TIFI-704983 format. One record per residue (C-alpha): residue number from 0; residue in three letters; x, z, y. Coordinates in steps of 0.001 Angstrom, whole numbers, plus 500000, padded with zeros to 6 digits. Layout:
REM residues N
KEKE, k, r, px, pz, py
KEKE, NUM, ALA, X, Z, Y .
...
END
This chain:
REM residues 505
KEKE, k, r, px, pz, py
KEKE, 0, MET, 500000, 500000, 500000 .
KEKE, 1, LYS, 501334, 499066, 503422 .
KEKE, 2, LYS, 501982, 501938, 505791 .
KEKE, 3, ILE, 499581, 502144, 508753 .
KEKE, 4, PHE, 500620, 503976, 511899 .
KEKE, 5, PRO, 497602, 506106, 512964 .
KEKE, 6, VAL, 498352, 506231, 516696 .
KEKE, 7, LEU, 498706, 502468, 516916 .
KEKE, 8, PHE, 495565, 501940, 514873 .
KEKE, 9, LEU, 493668, 504211, 517276 .
KEKE, 10, LEU, 494898, 502113, 520173 .
KEKE, 11, LEU, 493555, 499027, 518444 .
KEKE, 12, LEU, 490139, 500617, 517998 .
KEKE, 13, LEU, 490025, 501473, 521696 .
KEKE, 14, LEU, 490433, 497863, 522804 .
KEKE, 15, ILE, 487642, 496723, 525088 .
KEKE, 16, SER, 486599, 493444, 526632 .
KEKE, 17, CYS, 488347, 492182, 529762 .
KEKE, 18, SER, 485579, 493040, 532191 .
KEKE, 19, GLU, 485589, 492030, 535830 .
KEKE, 20, GLU, 486480, 495602, 536845 .
KEKE, 21, GLU, 489725, 495409, 534861 .
KEKE, 22, ARG, 490940, 492345, 536641 .
KEKE, 23, GLY, 493403, 492977, 539407 .
KEKE, 24, ASP, 497149, 492995, 539903 .
KEKE, 25, GLU, 497571, 494105, 536295 .
KEKE, 26, ASN, 495650, 491074, 535041 .
KEKE, 27, LEU, 496910, 487496, 534888 .
KEKE, 28, ASN, 493970, 485162, 535524 .
KEKE, 29, ILE, 494294, 481677, 534068 .
KEKE, 30, ALA, 491767, 478849, 534330 .
KEKE, 31, ILE, 491765, 476457, 531380 .
KEKE, 32, SER, 490017, 473112, 531219 .
KEKE, 33, GLN, 488333, 473341, 527839 .
KEKE, 34, ASP, 486443, 475733, 525621 .
KEKE, 35, VAL, 487730, 476556, 522154 .
KEKE, 36, ALA, 485511, 476057, 519122 .
KEKE, 37, SER, 487227, 478796, 517101 .
KEKE, 38, LEU, 490278, 481066, 517250 .
KEKE, 39, ASP, 491737, 479844, 513952 .
KEKE, 40, VAL, 495046, 478250, 514963 .
KEKE, 41, MET, 495853, 477282, 511362 .
KEKE, 42, LYS, 492781, 475035, 511280 .
KEKE, 43, SER, 492341, 474028, 514924 .
KEKE, 44, THR, 494481, 471362, 516609 .
KEKE, 45, SER, 493557, 472482, 520152 .
KEKE, 46, ARG, 496533, 472511, 522504 .
KEKE, 47, VAL, 494737, 475035, 524727 .
KEKE, 48, LEU, 494146, 477380, 521786 .
KEKE, 49, ARG, 497856, 477294, 520965 .
KEKE, 50, ASP, 498641, 478095, 524592 .
KEKE, 51, ILE, 496368, 481133, 524345 .
KEKE, 52, LEU, 497415, 482588, 521002 .
KEKE, 53, VAL, 500681, 481140, 519662 .
KEKE, 54, GLY, 503718, 483046, 520872 .
KEKE, 55, SER, 501657, 485643, 522714 .
KEKE, 56, VAL, 499380, 487003, 519957 .
KEKE, 57, TYR, 500706, 485204, 516908 .
KEKE, 58, GLU, 504341, 484387, 516198 .
KEKE, 59, LYS, 505962, 482042, 513698 .
KEKE, 60, LEU, 508988, 482206, 511459 .
KEKE, 61, PHE, 510589, 479407, 513475 .
KEKE, 62, VAL, 510244, 477725, 516852 .
KEKE, 63, LEU, 511532, 474360, 518001 .
KEKE, 64, GLU, 513630, 474524, 521155 .
KEKE, 65, ASP, 515497, 471544, 522599 .
KEKE, 66, GLY, 514960, 469702, 519324 .
KEKE, 67, ALA, 516563, 472446, 517205 .
KEKE, 68, VAL, 514881, 474840, 514774 .
KEKE, 69, LYS, 515503, 478472, 515720 .
KEKE, 70, CYS, 514440, 481695, 514023 .
KEKE, 71, GLU, 511641, 483828, 515458 .
KEKE, 72, LEU, 510201, 486146, 512774 .
KEKE, 73, ALA, 512662, 484764, 510240 .
KEKE, 74, SER, 516167, 486201, 510266 .
KEKE, 75, SER, 517703, 483243, 508407 .
KEKE, 76, TYR, 516854, 480450, 505976 .
KEKE, 77, ASP, 518620, 478375, 503356 .
KEKE, 78, ILE, 517732, 475103, 501670 .
KEKE, 79, SER, 519291, 473907, 498431 .
KEKE, 80, GLU, 521451, 470799, 498314 .
KEKE, 81, ASP, 518704, 468792, 496592 .
KEKE, 82, GLY, 516170, 469994, 499175 .
KEKE, 83, ARG, 513723, 471386, 496626 .
KEKE, 84, HIS, 514257, 475108, 497164 .
KEKE, 85, LEU, 513727, 476760, 500532 .
KEKE, 86, SER, 514359, 480483, 500890 .
KEKE, 87, ILE, 513603, 482447, 504053 .
KEKE, 88, LYS, 514666, 485962, 504967 .
KEKE, 89, ILE, 512360, 487780, 507368 .
KEKE, 90, ARG, 512947, 490478, 509928 .
KEKE, 91, ASP, 512221, 493963, 508596 .
KEKE, 92, ASP, 511310, 495607, 511907 .
KEKE, 93, VAL, 508234, 493660, 512996 .
KEKE, 94, MET, 505140, 495692, 513837 .
KEKE, 95, MET, 501717, 494078, 513424 .
KEKE, 96, HIS, 498727, 494734, 515646 .
KEKE, 97, ASP, 496915, 496708, 512930 .
KEKE, 98, GLY, 499711, 499282, 512781 .
KEKE, 99, SER, 501434, 497931, 509674 .
KEKE, 100, VAL, 504922, 496499, 509339 .
KEKE, 101, MET, 505110, 492787, 508532 .
KEKE, 102, ASP, 506240, 492208, 504961 .
KEKE, 103, SER, 506708, 489412, 502439 .
KEKE, 104, HIS, 503079, 489639, 501350 .
KEKE, 105, ASP, 501841, 488882, 504885 .
KEKE, 106, VAL, 504283, 486009, 505257 .
KEKE, 107, ALA, 503526, 484388, 501898 .
KEKE, 108, ALA, 499765, 484709, 502398 .
KEKE, 109, SER, 499986, 483217, 505897 .
KEKE, 110, LEU, 502222, 480309, 504915 .
KEKE, 111, ASN, 500172, 479435, 501855 .
KEKE, 112, ARG, 497007, 479320, 503938 .
KEKE, 113, TYR, 498869, 477091, 506391 .
KEKE, 114, LEU, 499924, 474745, 503578 .
KEKE, 115, SER, 496339, 474537, 502361 .
KEKE, 116, SER, 495045, 473910, 505904 .
KEKE, 117, TYR, 497545, 471358, 507234 .
KEKE, 118, GLU, 497613, 468049, 505407 .
KEKE, 119, ALA, 501061, 466910, 506567 .
KEKE, 120, ALA, 502593, 470112, 505190 .
KEKE, 121, SER, 500649, 470077, 501916 .
KEKE, 122, GLU, 501640, 466459, 501316 .
KEKE, 123, MET, 505273, 467403, 501822 .
KEKE, 124, VAL, 505263, 470286, 499328 .
KEKE, 125, GLY, 502714, 468977, 496811 .
KEKE, 126, ALA, 501281, 471750, 494669 .
KEKE, 127, ALA, 504139, 474151, 495480 .
KEKE, 128, ARG, 503416, 477389, 497308 .
KEKE, 129, PHE, 505442, 480255, 498760 .
KEKE, 130, SER, 506151, 483355, 496686 .
KEKE, 131, GLU, 507388, 486754, 497771 .
KEKE, 132, THR, 511001, 487844, 497426 .
KEKE, 133, GLU, 512645, 491185, 498099 .
KEKE, 134, ASP, 513608, 490236, 501650 .
KEKE, 135, GLY, 511348, 487297, 502446 .
KEKE, 136, VAL, 509727, 484302, 500790 .
KEKE, 137, GLU, 510755, 481188, 498888 .
KEKE, 138, ILE, 509254, 477926, 497716 .
KEKE, 139, PHE, 510267, 475551, 494916 .
KEKE, 140, SER, 508977, 471976, 495018 .
KEKE, 141, GLU, 509320, 468735, 493119 .
KEKE, 142, ARG, 509587, 467071, 496528 .
KEKE, 143, PRO, 512355, 467391, 499127 .
KEKE, 144, LEU, 511675, 470063, 501738 .
KEKE, 145, TYR, 514404, 469264, 504266 .
KEKE, 146, LEU, 511939, 468808, 507129 .
KEKE, 147, LEU, 509477, 471574, 506237 .
KEKE, 148, VAL, 511003, 474030, 508727 .
KEKE, 149, TYR, 510432, 471445, 511488 .
KEKE, 150, LEU, 506743, 471306, 510576 .
KEKE, 151, MET, 506492, 475084, 510474 .
KEKE, 152, ALA, 508172, 475335, 513868 .
KEKE, 153, SER, 505991, 472925, 515803 .
KEKE, 154, SER, 502965, 471533, 513966 .
KEKE, 155, PRO, 499638, 471240, 515853 .
KEKE, 156, GLN, 498023, 473432, 513196 .
KEKE, 157, SER, 500229, 476444, 513586 .
KEKE, 158, ALA, 502232, 478171, 510851 .
KEKE, 159, VAL, 501651, 481598, 512389 .
KEKE, 160, ILE, 502148, 484873, 510576 .
KEKE, 161, ALA, 499084, 487112, 510377 .
KEKE, 162, SER, 498373, 490226, 508378 .
KEKE, 163, ALA, 497279, 489265, 504874 .
KEKE, 164, GLU, 494120, 491353, 505258 .
KEKE, 165, SER, 493044, 489405, 508349 .
KEKE, 166, LEU, 493070, 486041, 506560 .
KEKE, 167, LYS, 489652, 486498, 504976 .
KEKE, 168, GLU, 487458, 483507, 505832 .
KEKE, 169, ASN, 483822, 483374, 506891 .
KEKE, 170, GLU, 481229, 480953, 505507 .
KEKE, 171, TYR, 482739, 478176, 507650 .
KEKE, 172, GLY, 486219, 478653, 506226 .
KEKE, 173, LEU, 487562, 480252, 509425 .
KEKE, 174, ILE, 489209, 483600, 510023 .
KEKE, 175, THR, 487503, 485924, 512490 .
KEKE, 176, GLU, 489972, 488830, 512659 .
KEKE, 177, ILE, 493015, 488192, 514861 .
KEKE, 178, VAL, 495985, 490334, 513791 .
KEKE, 179, GLY, 499409, 489037, 514732 .
KEKE, 180, THR, 502819, 490315, 515779 .
KEKE, 181, GLY, 503171, 489129, 519372 .
KEKE, 182, PRO, 503555, 491019, 522667 .
KEKE, 183, TYR, 499826, 490665, 523359 .
KEKE, 184, MET, 496847, 491575, 521172 .
KEKE, 185, PHE, 493538, 489758, 520981 .
KEKE, 186, SER, 490878, 491613, 522958 .
KEKE, 187, SER, 487720, 489500, 523240 .
KEKE, 188, PHE, 486267, 486001, 523100 .
KEKE, 189, ASN, 483157, 485008, 525030 .
KEKE, 190, PRO, 482433, 481363, 524098 .
KEKE, 191, GLY, 482186, 479199, 527178 .
KEKE, 192, VAL, 483397, 482066, 529379 .
KEKE, 193, ASP, 486812, 483508, 528533 .
KEKE, 194, VAL, 489383, 484679, 526009 .
KEKE, 195, CYS, 491076, 487986, 526806 .
KEKE, 196, LEU, 494359, 489447, 525604 .
KEKE, 197, LYS, 495789, 492941, 526068 .
KEKE, 198, ARG, 499419, 494067, 526010 .
KEKE, 199, PHE, 500611, 495329, 522611 .
KEKE, 200, PRO, 502316, 498660, 523432 .
KEKE, 201, SER, 504295, 498845, 520179 .
KEKE, 202, TYR, 505871, 495392, 520424 .
KEKE, 203, SER, 509563, 495496, 519498 .
KEKE, 204, ALA, 511321, 492976, 521739 .
KEKE, 205, TYR, 513940, 490745, 520178 .
KEKE, 206, GLY, 515530, 487410, 520907 .
KEKE, 207, GLU, 518127, 486099, 523304 .
KEKE, 208, GLU, 518548, 486636, 527037 .
KEKE, 209, THR, 517328, 483139, 527843 .
KEKE, 210, ASP, 514358, 481614, 529611 .
KEKE, 211, GLY, 513307, 479538, 526612 .
KEKE, 212, LEU, 511023, 479976, 523621 .
KEKE, 213, CYS, 513587, 482174, 521872 .
KEKE, 214, GLY, 514082, 484469, 524826 .
KEKE, 215, ILE, 513110, 488139, 524829 .
KEKE, 216, LYS, 509391, 488633, 525452 .
KEKE, 217, HIS, 508456, 491179, 528118 .
KEKE, 218, ALA, 504642, 491180, 528527 .
KEKE, 219, TYR, 504616, 492296, 532162 .
KEKE, 220, PHE, 500811, 492167, 532542 .
KEKE, 221, ASP, 498365, 494610, 530993 .
KEKE, 222, ASN, 495825, 491834, 530427 .
KEKE, 223, ILE, 495743, 488057, 530341 .
KEKE, 224, THR, 492376, 486392, 530834 .
KEKE, 225, PHE, 491897, 482720, 530024 .
KEKE, 226, ASN, 488817, 481671, 531997 .
KEKE, 227, ILE, 487095, 478561, 530651 .
KEKE, 228, VAL, 486586, 476292, 533669 .
KEKE, 229, PRO, 485955, 472649, 532675 .
KEKE, 230, ASP, 485506, 471373, 536244 .
KEKE, 231, ALA, 488823, 470396, 537832 .
KEKE, 232, THR, 487629, 470993, 541402 .
KEKE, 233, THR, 486458, 474500, 540532 .
KEKE, 234, ARG, 489861, 475246, 538999 .
KEKE, 235, ARG, 491718, 473977, 542071 .
KEKE, 236, LEU, 489514, 475837, 544557 .
KEKE, 237, GLY, 489825, 479016, 542491 .
KEKE, 238, LEU, 493614, 478750, 542590 .
KEKE, 239, GLU, 493616, 478157, 546331 .
KEKE, 240, ARG, 491319, 481157, 546901 .
KEKE, 241, GLY, 493400, 483412, 544666 .
KEKE, 242, ASP, 490733, 483783, 541973 .
KEKE, 243, TYR, 493152, 482281, 539468 .
KEKE, 244, ASP, 496900, 482715, 539157 .
KEKE, 245, TYR, 497358, 479569, 537100 .
KEKE, 246, ILE, 495373, 476425, 536277 .
KEKE, 247, ASN, 496018, 473682, 533749 .
KEKE, 248, ASP, 495264, 469947, 533847 .
KEKE, 249, VAL, 495653, 469327, 537558 .
KEKE, 250, MET, 494012, 466030, 538460 .
KEKE, 251, SER, 496198, 463364, 540033 .
KEKE, 252, TYR, 494088, 463241, 543183 .
KEKE, 253, ASP, 494792, 466959, 543776 .
KEKE, 254, ILE, 498576, 466648, 543478 .
KEKE, 255, PRO, 499349, 465539, 547072 .
KEKE, 256, SER, 497472, 468437, 548703 .
KEKE, 257, LEU, 498693, 471060, 546220 .
KEKE, 258, SER, 502299, 469927, 546600 .
KEKE, 259, GLU, 502069, 470631, 550350 .
KEKE, 260, ASN, 500704, 474144, 549835 .
KEKE, 261, GLU, 503602, 476624, 550037 .
KEKE, 262, GLU, 501567, 479262, 548204 .
KEKE, 263, ILE, 501238, 477058, 545098 .
KEKE, 264, THR, 503843, 475792, 542618 .
KEKE, 265, LEU, 503330, 472644, 540531 .
KEKE, 266, LEU, 504687, 472797, 536959 .
KEKE, 267, GLY, 505206, 470210, 534238 .
KEKE, 268, GLY, 505964, 466517, 534484 .
KEKE, 269, GLU, 507502, 465404, 531174 .
KEKE, 270, GLU, 505445, 463453, 528663 .
KEKE, 271, SER, 503249, 466018, 526949 .
KEKE, 272, GLY, 501379, 463707, 524602 .
KEKE, 273, ALA, 499470, 460467, 524312 .
KEKE, 274, ILE, 496013, 459049, 524767 .
KEKE, 275, ALA, 494772, 457482, 521546 .
KEKE, 276, LEU, 491792, 455230, 520933 .
KEKE, 277, VAL, 491130, 455994, 517276 .
KEKE, 278, PHE, 489196, 453438, 515236 .
KEKE, 279, ASN, 486703, 454777, 512699 .
KEKE, 280, LYS, 487806, 452894, 509602 .
KEKE, 281, LYS, 484555, 453837, 507822 .
KEKE, 282, SER, 482616, 451889, 510437 .
KEKE, 283, PRO, 481610, 448327, 509450 .
KEKE, 284, LEU, 482916, 447047, 512784 .
KEKE, 285, SER, 486197, 448938, 512989 .
KEKE, 286, SER, 487039, 448479, 509318 .
KEKE, 287, SER, 487767, 444836, 510225 .
KEKE, 288, LEU, 491415, 444314, 511221 .
KEKE, 289, SER, 490430, 441170, 513120 .
KEKE, 290, PHE, 487948, 443165, 515199 .
KEKE, 291, ARG, 490556, 445855, 515902 .
KEKE, 292, LYS, 492962, 443114, 517027 .
KEKE, 293, ALA, 490269, 441710, 519328 .
KEKE, 294, VAL, 489803, 445116, 520952 .
KEKE, 295, ALA, 493557, 445673, 521334 .
KEKE, 296, SER, 494057, 442226, 522882 .
KEKE, 297, ALA, 491190, 442669, 525347 .
KEKE, 298, LEU, 492322, 445993, 526819 .
KEKE, 299, ASP, 494498, 446453, 529885 .
KEKE, 300, TYR, 496460, 449566, 528966 .
KEKE, 301, ASP, 497579, 450354, 532496 .
KEKE, 302, GLY, 493977, 450060, 533676 .
KEKE, 303, LEU, 492839, 452527, 531005 .
KEKE, 304, MET, 495440, 455127, 531933 .
KEKE, 305, LYS, 494898, 454692, 535671 .
KEKE, 306, ALA, 491154, 455216, 535189 .
KEKE, 307, CYS, 491912, 458693, 533835 .
KEKE, 308, TYR, 495024, 459769, 535743 .
KEKE, 309, GLY, 494983, 457807, 538989 .
KEKE, 310, ASP, 498427, 457246, 540491 .
KEKE, 311, TYR, 500224, 460184, 538841 .
KEKE, 312, GLY, 500833, 461733, 535486 .
KEKE, 313, TYR, 501144, 458879, 532980 .
KEKE, 314, SER, 503508, 456240, 531635 .
KEKE, 315, ILE, 502797, 452994, 529828 .
KEKE, 316, HIS, 504429, 452597, 526452 .
KEKE, 317, THR, 502722, 452391, 523096 .
KEKE, 318, ASP, 505132, 454317, 520891 .
KEKE, 319, TYR, 503276, 456934, 518923 .
KEKE, 320, MET, 506063, 459349, 519872 .
KEKE, 321, GLU, 506937, 460544, 523366 .
KEKE, 322, LYS, 510141, 459491, 525152 .
KEKE, 323, GLU, 511576, 462990, 524699 .
KEKE, 324, GLN, 511794, 462261, 520949 .
KEKE, 325, GLN, 514541, 459734, 521619 .
KEKE, 326, LEU, 515334, 459213, 517935 .
KEKE, 327, PHE, 511794, 457925, 517413 .
KEKE, 328, SER, 511429, 455881, 520612 .
KEKE, 329, LEU, 510836, 452156, 519999 .
KEKE, 330, SER, 509439, 449079, 521712 .
KEKE, 331, GLY, 507834, 445866, 520547 .
KEKE, 332, ASP, 504073, 446418, 520286 .
KEKE, 333, PRO, 502513, 442910, 520001 .
KEKE, 334, TYR, 499385, 444078, 521867 .
KEKE, 335, LEU, 501099, 445615, 524885 .
KEKE, 336, GLU, 500140, 442700, 527130 .
KEKE, 337, ARG, 496489, 441837, 527594 .
KEKE, 338, ASP, 495506, 438423, 526165 .
KEKE, 339, LEU, 491839, 437501, 526515 .
KEKE, 340, LYS, 492218, 434182, 524712 .
KEKE, 341, LYS, 493613, 435871, 521619 .
KEKE, 342, ALA, 490921, 438539, 521885 .
KEKE, 343, GLU, 488221, 435876, 521708 .
KEKE, 344, GLU, 489929, 434214, 518746 .
KEKE, 345, TYR, 490200, 437476, 516829 .
KEKE, 346, LEU, 486598, 438307, 517672 .
KEKE, 347, ALA, 485383, 434985, 516255 .
KEKE, 348, GLU, 487543, 435526, 513176 .
KEKE, 349, SER, 485930, 438928, 512604 .
KEKE, 350, GLY, 482410, 437437, 512470 .
KEKE, 351, TYR, 481212, 439744, 515253 .
KEKE, 352, GLU, 477489, 439220, 515967 .
KEKE, 353, GLY, 476953, 441282, 519116 .
KEKE, 354, GLN, 476155, 444658, 517559 .
KEKE, 355, PRO, 476951, 447746, 519704 .
KEKE, 356, PHE, 480530, 448975, 519582 .
KEKE, 357, ARG, 480047, 452736, 519967 .
KEKE, 358, ILE, 482797, 454604, 521801 .
KEKE, 359, LEU, 482687, 458401, 521480 .
KEKE, 360, THR, 484383, 460441, 524182 .
KEKE, 361, SER, 484216, 463798, 525925 .
KEKE, 362, ASN, 483891, 464580, 529613 .
KEKE, 363, LEU, 487048, 466711, 529401 .
KEKE, 364, SER, 489813, 465792, 531874 .
KEKE, 365, ASN, 488346, 462378, 532697 .
KEKE, 366, MET, 488444, 461072, 529128 .
KEKE, 367, ASP, 485050, 459466, 529762 .
KEKE, 368, ARG, 486562, 457360, 532548 .
KEKE, 369, ILE, 488782, 455659, 529968 .
KEKE, 370, ALA, 485675, 454733, 528006 .
KEKE, 371, VAL, 484012, 453268, 531113 .
KEKE, 372, ALA, 487113, 451193, 531895 .
KEKE, 373, ALA, 487306, 450009, 528285 .
KEKE, 374, GLU, 483660, 448996, 528353 .
KEKE, 375, SER, 484243, 446705, 531336 .
KEKE, 376, MET, 487286, 445081, 529720 .
KEKE, 377, LEU, 485634, 444556, 526331 .
KEKE, 378, ARG, 482498, 443060, 527822 .
KEKE, 379, GLU, 484686, 440301, 529311 .
KEKE, 380, VAL, 485242, 438931, 525800 .
KEKE, 381, GLY, 481677, 439482, 524631 .
KEKE, 382, ILE, 481818, 442893, 522945 .
KEKE, 383, ASN, 478650, 444913, 523461 .
KEKE, 384, VAL, 479780, 448476, 524211 .
KEKE, 385, GLU, 477802, 451711, 523971 .
KEKE, 386, ILE, 479449, 454862, 525356 .
KEKE, 387, ILE, 478634, 458301, 523924 .
KEKE, 388, VAL, 479790, 461117, 526237 .
KEKE, 389, GLN, 479662, 464771, 525131 .
KEKE, 390, ASP, 481202, 468074, 526129 .
KEKE, 391, TRP, 484344, 469065, 524253 .
KEKE, 392, VAL, 482728, 471198, 521566 .
KEKE, 393, GLY, 480011, 468617, 520934 .
KEKE, 394, PHE, 482637, 465885, 520809 .
KEKE, 395, LEU, 484620, 467747, 518147 .
KEKE, 396, ASP, 481480, 468106, 516042 .
KEKE, 397, SER, 480376, 464473, 516437 .
KEKE, 398, ARG, 483872, 463201, 515691 .
KEKE, 399, ASN, 483479, 464435, 512124 .
KEKE, 400, ASN, 480374, 462271, 511567 .
KEKE, 401, SER, 481627, 458846, 510489 .
KEKE, 402, GLN, 478151, 457341, 510961 .
KEKE, 403, SER, 477869, 458141, 514663 .
KEKE, 404, TYR, 480605, 456040, 516307 .
KEKE, 405, ASP, 483081, 453176, 515893 .
KEKE, 406, MET, 485963, 454516, 517971 .
KEKE, 407, PHE, 486750, 457813, 519698 .
KEKE, 408, ILE, 489046, 458566, 522613 .
KEKE, 409, SER, 491144, 461714, 522753 .
KEKE, 410, ALA, 494456, 463146, 523901 .
KEKE, 411, PHE, 497046, 464171, 521310 .
KEKE, 412, SER, 499845, 466558, 522212 .
KEKE, 413, SER, 503489, 465867, 521487 .
KEKE, 414, VAL, 504878, 466620, 518013 .
KEKE, 415, CYS, 508425, 466517, 516692 .
KEKE, 416, LEU, 507803, 464281, 513650 .
KEKE, 417, PRO, 505616, 461168, 513356 .
KEKE, 418, THR, 504226, 462445, 510049 .
KEKE, 419, MET, 502489, 465127, 512114 .
KEKE, 420, LYS, 500327, 462580, 513941 .
KEKE, 421, LEU, 496837, 463620, 512901 .
KEKE, 422, TYR, 495282, 460177, 513269 .
KEKE, 423, LEU, 497497, 458858, 510457 .
KEKE, 424, SER, 495701, 461096, 507968 .
KEKE, 425, SER, 493071, 459803, 505554 .
KEKE, 426, THR, 491038, 463008, 506030 .
KEKE, 427, TYR, 491206, 463274, 509828 .
KEKE, 428, PRO, 488414, 461569, 511836 .
KEKE, 429, GLY, 489274, 457882, 511810 .
KEKE, 430, TRP, 489937, 458142, 508056 .
KEKE, 431, TYR, 492969, 455914, 507792 .
KEKE, 432, GLU, 493513, 454957, 504164 .
KEKE, 433, SER, 496440, 452705, 503302 .
KEKE, 434, ASP, 498816, 452730, 500345 .
KEKE, 435, VAL, 501553, 451253, 502512 .
KEKE, 436, LYS, 500996, 453978, 505116 .
KEKE, 437, ASP, 501198, 456672, 502461 .
KEKE, 438, GLU, 504479, 455301, 501121 .
KEKE, 439, LEU, 506012, 455031, 504590 .
KEKE, 440, LEU, 505064, 458575, 505566 .
KEKE, 441, ALA, 506166, 459963, 502196 .
KEKE, 442, SER, 509604, 458433, 502655 .
KEKE, 443, ILE, 509916, 460033, 506082 .
KEKE, 444, SER, 508779, 463424, 504757 .
KEKE, 445, SER, 511447, 463196, 502055 .
KEKE, 446, ALA, 514255, 462370, 504481 .
KEKE, 447, LYS, 517314, 464595, 504335 .
KEKE, 448, SER, 517731, 464725, 508094 .
KEKE, 449, ILE, 516032, 463903, 511380 .
KEKE, 450, GLU, 518409, 460949, 511763 .
KEKE, 451, GLU, 517361, 459496, 508415 .
KEKE, 452, ALA, 513709, 460046, 509277 .
KEKE, 453, SER, 514144, 458182, 512558 .
KEKE, 454, GLU, 515544, 455121, 510779 .
KEKE, 455, LEU, 512607, 455091, 508372 .
KEKE, 456, TRP, 510185, 455439, 511275 .
KEKE, 457, LYS, 511286, 452134, 512792 .
KEKE, 458, ASP, 509638, 450143, 509989 .
KEKE, 459, ALA, 506648, 452472, 509934 .
KEKE, 460, GLN, 505939, 452110, 513661 .
KEKE, 461, VAL, 506012, 448302, 513421 .
KEKE, 462, TYR, 503584, 448458, 510500 .
KEKE, 463, PHE, 501175, 450690, 512427 .
KEKE, 464, TRP, 501337, 448499, 515531 .
KEKE, 465, ASN, 500180, 445583, 513402 .
KEKE, 466, ASP, 497673, 447455, 511232 .
KEKE, 467, LEU, 496100, 449122, 514288 .
KEKE, 468, PRO, 494622, 452399, 513013 .
KEKE, 469, VAL, 494734, 453480, 516667 .
KEKE, 470, ILE, 495604, 452107, 520081 .
KEKE, 471, VAL, 498004, 454226, 522139 .
KEKE, 472, PRO, 497750, 452761, 525663 .
KEKE, 473, GLY, 500100, 455300, 527220 .
KEKE, 474, HIS, 501379, 458835, 527472 .
KEKE, 475, TYR, 500357, 461603, 529821 .
KEKE, 476, SER, 502437, 464125, 531695 .
KEKE, 477, THR, 500381, 467265, 532091 .
KEKE, 478, ILE, 500646, 468822, 535537 .
KEKE, 479, ASN, 499734, 472494, 535950 .
KEKE, 480, ALA, 499780, 474745, 539003 .
KEKE, 481, SER, 500349, 478421, 539668 .
KEKE, 482, SER, 500404, 480853, 542515 .
KEKE, 483, ALA, 503886, 480906, 544006 .
KEKE, 484, THR, 503957, 484660, 543345 .
KEKE, 485, ILE, 503903, 484085, 539575 .
KEKE, 486, THR, 507230, 483477, 537850 .
KEKE, 487, GLY, 508436, 483375, 534247 .
KEKE, 488, ILE, 505933, 480861, 532824 .
KEKE, 489, ILE, 507614, 478749, 530150 .
KEKE, 490, ILE, 506676, 475060, 530138 .
KEKE, 491, GLU, 507999, 473782, 526811 .
KEKE, 492, ASP, 505793, 472639, 523965 .
KEKE, 493, GLY, 502823, 473916, 525956 .
KEKE, 494, ASN, 502280, 476732, 528456 .
KEKE, 495, HIS, 503546, 480200, 527581 .
KEKE, 496, PHE, 502732, 483340, 529539 .
KEKE, 497, TRP, 504395, 486232, 527720 .
KEKE, 498, ASN, 507086, 486488, 530421 .
KEKE, 499, ALA, 504829, 485706, 533370 .
KEKE, 500, GLU, 505370, 488182, 536180 .
KEKE, 501, ARG, 503883, 488720, 539638 .
KEKE, 502, LYS, 506518, 488902, 542357 .
KEKE, 503, VAL, 505214, 490869, 545309 .
KEKE, 504, LYS, 506404, 489589, 548679 .
END
């Protein structure tokens, strides 16, 4: 039986919701652009949810910093020469939010749930699972595991470590108890309103004296409140009034005025991810490669990105990977330039008869404006477009219904390996099934190094450009803004607030 520390457990029981009366100088107020459907970071791919929970409430064995895997809750790891045995030693001094000390049972249970939840990881390891050792965990596989630590460090479905007892699932297959190891504890979740965190008083700081993801975590604020504010103007006005200390997803039209405000600091700027127009391959229309080619040829990619971002915050290149992943950066997409004549030829070849081409999108961060721009472009070549606009939660639900749309539009955050691109999965909405695709991704997953994986990706990217499971018109650079009095926010692989601090003038 794991030892529980009574005083800490009592503190946990005394946690209360972040009410308005609690909010003041001891509370960091953040306005986020989207609601979260659940708090299960192993199952959800939400970038905002990771910003809220990963690193602050939950921690991982490894993090990815400057392209290198570094230990967080792990103390060290070793992989056999043939790549089929990975052993990980864990820190023995990590306190969990329920008063217990993290042990091998927690780690194995968490990682095995992660493997079962995240397709890219389960495909890499096959049927293998982690088992407990005296000082950590290990896994034996028939498949090479050289790149598994990269997945665990940075995958969109997070390989966080939770207490084994908190991993019990409800009838929807989601966990409802949030027990991690980070400097903040989960306090409350009011859907559509806010998510609140409270400082964990028994957190044992570790790490390096750096400003990065592996730096020592301080938790200067008593509370962090993530206010759900979908409207960009409301977020900006709240920041200017002082209602919020930080806002995400600054709109391009707000950048000039905010940049002139000495009381506000703009943060971000590097490519954070890509816009993807994902074809539903179960749809009669989009299952036709000729029809997909017609759509790709008819679209003006710069026009699509400008419709969403205006004059700032995007770049035009159709690599699936961002420019920061230089080893995976390529060029040569045959559909980069708009060609209406070819679009009409492909459309005739597909046998298109004027039926509605249904584009599903959300009204989050101007995604619907991309759909409107696409509609105008596609109508020029005779494609009858129907746009379906929903809020973010409704969009996520509808995206799972293969009968309700032909293509959806969404943003996908940056990942370190192309095998982590969700839209390449046969089970992710879009349902991309291809034997060639499976072989290409399997070869990358089995690579012995990042350099070998990058060479294999070159052929894979060319194949995907021509097979068109998705259209990536460009990449976005997320711009965020904070009060100039707030320092210590880490902008790397998301937004991280565990070292945020208010500097009083």
